[in-house]
C-alpha positions in Angstrom: 0.0 0.0 0.0 1.1 3.6 -0.6 2.1 5.3 2.6 0.3 8.5 1.9 -3.0 7.6 0.2 -3.7 4.0 1.1 -3.6 3.0 -2.6 -2.7 -0.6 -3.3 -0.1 -1.8 -5.8 -1.3 -3.0 -9.1 -1.4 -6.7 -8.2 -3.4 -6.1 -5.0 -5.8 -3.7 -6.8 -6.5 -6.2 -9.5 -7.2 -8.9 -6.8 -9.6 -6.6 -5.0 -11.4 -5.7 -8.2 -11.8 -9.4 -9.1 -13.1 -10.2 -5.6 -15.6 -7.4 -5.7 -16.8 -8.5 -9.2 -17.2 -12.1 -8.0 -19.3 -11.2 -5.0 -21.5 -8.5 -6.7 -21.7 -10.0 -10.2 -20.7 -6.6 -11.7 -17.9 -5.3 -13.9 -14.4 -4.0 -13.2 -15.3 -0.3 -13.8 -18.0 -0.4 -11.2 -15.7 -2.4 -8.8 -13.0 0.2 -9.2 -15.4 3.1 -8.5 -16.6 1.6 -5.3 -13.2 0.6 -4.1 -11.7 4.0 -4.9 -14.5 5.8 -3.1 -14.1 3.6 0.0 -10.3 3.7 0.4 -9.8 0.3 -1.3 -11.4 -1.5 1.6 -13.2 -4.5 0.2 -15.4 -4.9 3.2 -16.6 -1.3 3.3 -17.1 -1.2 -0.5 -19.3 -4.3 -0.4 -21.3 -2.9 2.5 -21.9 0.4 0.6 -22.7 -1.4 -2.7 -25.3 -3.7 -1.3 -26.9 -1.0 0.8 -27.1 1.3 -2.3 -28.6 -1.5 -4.4 -31.3 -2.4 -1.9 -32.0 1.3 -1.2 -32.5 1.8 -5.0 -34.8 -1.1 -5.3 -36.8 -0.1 -2.3 -37.0 3.4 -3.5 -38.4 2.2 -6.8 -41.0 0.1 -5.1 -41.9 3.1 -2.9 -42.4 5.2 -5.9 -44.6 2.6 -7.5 -46.7 2.2 -4.4 -47.0 6.0 -4.1 -48.1 6.2 -7.7 -50.7 3.5 -7.1 -51.9 5.4 -4.0 -52.2 8.7 -5.9 -54.0 7.0 -8.8 -56.6 5.6 -6.3 -57.1 8.9 -4.4 -60.6 10.3 -4.5 -61.4 13.7 -6.0 -61.0 16.9 -4.1 -64.7 16.9 -3.6 -64.6 13.4 -2.1 -61.9 14.5 0.3 -63.9 17.5 1.4 -67.0 15.3 1.8 -65.0 12.8 3.8 -63.7 15.5 6.1 -67.2 16.8 6.7 -68.8 13.5 7.5 -65.8 12.0 9.4 -65.3 9.0 7.2 -61.9 10.0 6.0 -60.4 10.2 9.5 -61.9 6.8 10.6 -60.9 4.8 7.6 -58.8 1.7 8.6 -55.4 1.4 6.9 -55.1 -0.6 3.8 -51.3 -1.0 4.0 -49.1 -1.9 7.0 -45.3 -2.2 7.4 -43.9 -5.2 9.4 -40.4 -5.8 10.7 -39.0 -9.0 12.1 -35.6 -9.0 13.6 -33.2 -11.0 15.8 -31.5 -8.1 17.6 -28.7 -10.2 19.1 -29.3 -9.2 22.7 -27.0 -11.9 23.9 -24.0 -10.2 22.5 -23.2 -7.3 24.9 -20.7 -5.6 22.6 -22.1 -2.1 21.8 -25.5 -3.3 23.0 -26.8 0.1 24.0 -25.8 1.7 20.7 -27.0 -1.2 18.7 -30.4 -1.3 20.4 -30.7 2.5 19.8 -30.0 1.8 16.1 -32.8 -0.8 16.0 -35.2 1.6 17.6 -34.3 4.3 15.1 -34.9 2.0 12.2 -38.3 0.9 13.5 -39.3 4.5 13.9 -37.9 5.7 10.6 -39.7 2.9 8.7 -42.9 3.6 10.7 -43.3 -0.1 11.3 -46.8 -1.1 12.4 -46.1 -4.7 13.5 -42.7 -5.7 14.9 -41.4 -9.2 15.8 -38.2 -9.0 17.9 -36.1 -12.0 19.0 -33.2 -12.3 21.5 -34.6 -9.5 23.6 -33.1 -9.3 27.1 -34.6 -7.4 30.1 -32.2 -4.5 29.8 -32.9 -4.0 26.1 -36.6 -4.4 26.6 -36.6 -1.5 29.1 -34.7 0.7 26.6 -37.0 -0.3 23.7 -40.1 0.6 25.7 -38.7 3.9 26.8 -37.7 4.9 23.2 -40.7 3.5 21.4 -43.5 4.9 23.5 -45.8 4.9 20.4 -46.0 1.1 20.6 -47.8 -1.5 22.7 -45.1 -4.0 23.7 -45.9 -7.6 24.7 -43.0 -9.8 25.9 -42.5 -13.5 25.9 -41.4 -15.7 28.8 -39.7 -14.4 31.9 -36.1 -15.4 31.3 -32.6 -14.3 30.3 -33.8 -13.7 26.8 -37.1 -13.9 24.9 -39.2 -12.6 22.0 -41.3 -9.4 22.0 -44.1 -8.1 19.7 -44.7 -4.4 19.2 -47.9 -2.9 17.7 -48.1 0.7 16.8 -50.8 2.6 18.7 -53.7 3.8 16.5 -52.8 1.4 13.7 -53.0 -2.2 15.0 -55.0 -3.1 18.1 -54.1 -5.9 20.4 -57.0 -8.2 21.5 -55.2 -10.8 23.5 -51.9 -12.7 23.9 -50.5 -15.9 25.3 -47.3 -17.8 25.4 -47.0 -21.2 23.9 -44.1 -23.3 25.2 -42.1 -25.8 23.1 -42.1 -29.0 25.3 -38.7 -30.3 24.4 -36.7 -27.0 24.1 -33.3 -26.9 25.7 -33.0 -23.1 25.1 -36.2 -21.7 26.6 -37.8 -21.2 23.1 -41.5 -20.4 22.8 -44.2 -18.8 20.6 -45.6 -15.4 21.6 -49.2 -15.6 20.1 -50.8 -12.2 19.8 -54.3 -11.7 18.5 -54.9 -8.3 17.0 -57.0 -6.4 14.5 -56.8 -3.5 12.1 -60.2 -2.4 10.9 -62.0 -5.5 9.6 -58.8 -7.4 9.3 -58.0 -9.9 12.0 -54.5 -11.1 12.8 -53.0 -14.0 14.7 -49.3 -13.0 15.1 -46.9 -15.9 16.0 -43.5 -14.6 16.9 -40.8 -17.2 17.7 -37.2 -18.1 17.9 -36.7 -21.8 17.1 -34.0 -24.0 18.5 -30.5 -23.0 17.3 -27.6 -24.8 15.6 -27.5 -27.8 13.3 -27.2 -30.2 16.2 -30.7 -29.4 17.3 -32.4 -29.9 13.9 -34.7 -32.7 15.2 -36.1 -30.5 18.0 -36.4 -27.5 15.5 -38.5 -29.7 13.2 -40.8 -30.6 16.0 -41.2 -27.0 16.9 -41.9 -26.1 13.3 -44.6 -28.8 13.1 -46.2 -27.5 16.3 -46.1 -23.9 14.9 -47.8 -25.0 11.6 -50.5 -26.7 13.6 -51.2 -23.5 15.5 -51.3 -21.6 12.2 -54.0 -24.0 10.8 -56.1 -23.8 14.0 -55.9 -20.0 14.0 -56.7 -19.8 10.2 -59.8 -21.9 10.7 -61.2 -19.2 13.0 -61.1 -16.7 10.1 -57.9 -14.9 10.9 -54.9 -13.9 8.9 -52.0 -15.7 10.4 -48.4 -14.5 10.3 -45.8 -16.8 11.7 -42.1 -16.1 11.8 -39.0 -14.7 13.4 -35.6 -16.3 13.7 -36.5 -19.9 12.7 -32.9 -21.0 12.3 -34.3 -23.0 9.4 -32.6 -25.0 6.7 -34.6 -25.8 3.6 -34.1 -29.6 4.1 -35.8 -29.2 7.5 -38.8 -27.6 5.9 -38.9 -30.4 3.4 -38.7 -32.9 6.3 -42.0 -31.3 7.6 -43.6 -31.9 4.2 -43.0 -28.3 3.0 -45.3 -25.4 3.7 -48.9 -26.4 4.6 -51.6 -25.7 2.0 -52.7 -22.1 2.0 -49.4 -20.9 3.6 -46.9 -18.8 1.7 -43.4 -17.5 2.2 -43.4 -13.7 2.1 -39.9 -13.6 0.5 -41.2 -15.9 -2.3 -44.5 -14.0 -2.6 -42.5 -10.8 -3.4 -40.3 -12.2 -6.1 -37.7 -14.2 -4.2 -35.0 -11.6 -4.9 -31.6 -13.1 -4.3 -30.3 -9.8 -3.1 -32.5 -10.0 0.0 -32.4 -13.8 0.5 -29.8 -14.2 3.2 -30.6 -12.8 6.6 -27.5 -14.2 8.4 -24.7 -13.4 6.0 -21.1 -13.7 7.2 -19.8 -12.4 3.8 -21.3 -9.0 4.5 -22.0 -8.8 8.3 -18.9 -8.6 10.4 -20.4 -8.5 13.9 -19.2 -12.1 14.4 -15.6 -13.1 13.9 -15.7 -16.1 11.6 -12.5 -18.1 11.3 -11.5 -19.6 7.9 -12.1 -18.6 4.3 -15.6 -20.0 4.0 -18.2 -17.5 5.1 -21.7 -19.0 5.6 -24.9 -17.3 4.2 -28.2 -18.6 5.6 -31.9 -17.7 5.4 -32.6 -18.3 9.0 -35.2 -15.6 9.4 -38.5 -16.0 7.6 -42.1 -14.8 7.6 -44.9 -17.1 6.6 -48.4 -15.9 5.8 -51.7 -17.7 5.8 -54.4 -15.3 4.7 -58.0 -15.5 5.6 -60.8 -15.9 3.0 -62.4 -12.6 3.9 -60.6 -9.4 4.7 -57.3 -11.0 3.6 -53.7 -9.8 3.9 -51.1 -10.2 1.2 -47.4 -9.3 1.0 -46.5 -6.6 -1.5 -42.8 -6.0 -0.9 -39.9 -7.7 0.9 -36.7 -6.0 1.9 -33.9 -6.0 4.6 -33.0 -3.5 7.2 -30.0 -2.9 9.4 -27.5 -3.0 6.6 -25.4 0.0 7.7 -23.0 0.0 10.6 -23.8 2.1 13.7 -22.1 5.5 13.5 -19.1 5.6 15.7 -18.7 1.8 15.9 -17.7 -1.1 13.7 -20.9 -2.9 14.6 -24.1 -3.4 12.6 -27.3 -3.2 14.7 -27.3 -7.1 14.8 -25.5 -10.1 13.3 -28.9 -10.7 11.5 -30.4 -8.4 9.0 -34.0 -7.5 9.8 -36.9 -8.4 7.5 -39.3 -5.7 6.4 -42.5 -6.6 4.6 -45.2 -4.2 3.2 -48.6 -5.8 3.7 -51.8 -5.0 1.8 -55.0 -5.3 3.7 -58.5 -5.9 2.1 -60.8 -4.0 4.4 -63.8 -5.0 2.3 
């Protein structure tokens, strides 16, 4: 490297360009641009590239959704009439934003700053329904103090647990209960929250299934139990959303017989974009130190939807959040990316 400008020699530069091209499936010109703008740091260049790409795609989707909303707006006369008779102010939402995120509360490194970053993203995205996993008592207190606009329901009393947040004035909680997994060795459970938004009823199943490959058998049993609860809730006429950090491998889903009839994967519903497939990605997320050249990429975090027949919910857009490091640190908000789904509601 050059002593004054951190510029690599020709051989090192070519190697960095090739590595960037291989990971991003782009060309050498774009690779050089990102590397030069980021001090020839491959890690930083990849972070910025993927963040830019997802931001561009999400912005395009937002413009399309905004255009659809504008196209469906009533005339000025209708708005005036709505304001006069009160119907405009009482109309239930037809779109909601949902986030699901393992916020890695068990890693205490930069925990305060990371949790603050999580809260800021939830606020900035105006999330209406939030599934959090790996919440600890200390971070729960902080989340509740920072996100006063949400009703927060926690899972089991323990060292760590899941929590579900509903935005006041948008989604209303009807009841909640905790469903234990009988054979868990890790205190895992389902937080089952019943809620509604206008005419649309929800059964929200937030969970963190057993971790690591060694516990696949127990994880499969937990998945089967969860699917059974989904079916029972759906039979009662509710839209069921089940998900969180499932620690799931595709072969384990196959061992359960695949997704039950009437249940869909939100990532697949929204086009199965490869760019937003992996939620635990050691090639891009550096919160964990991973030894060796092989860096795993896994789709551990998922959201499954089983819509009702009437007043149904559908997934319109799927993206990731938490892709930027927290300012003043070398940490991302979590070692997992968060899932963000735009939901469309049929209010009848």
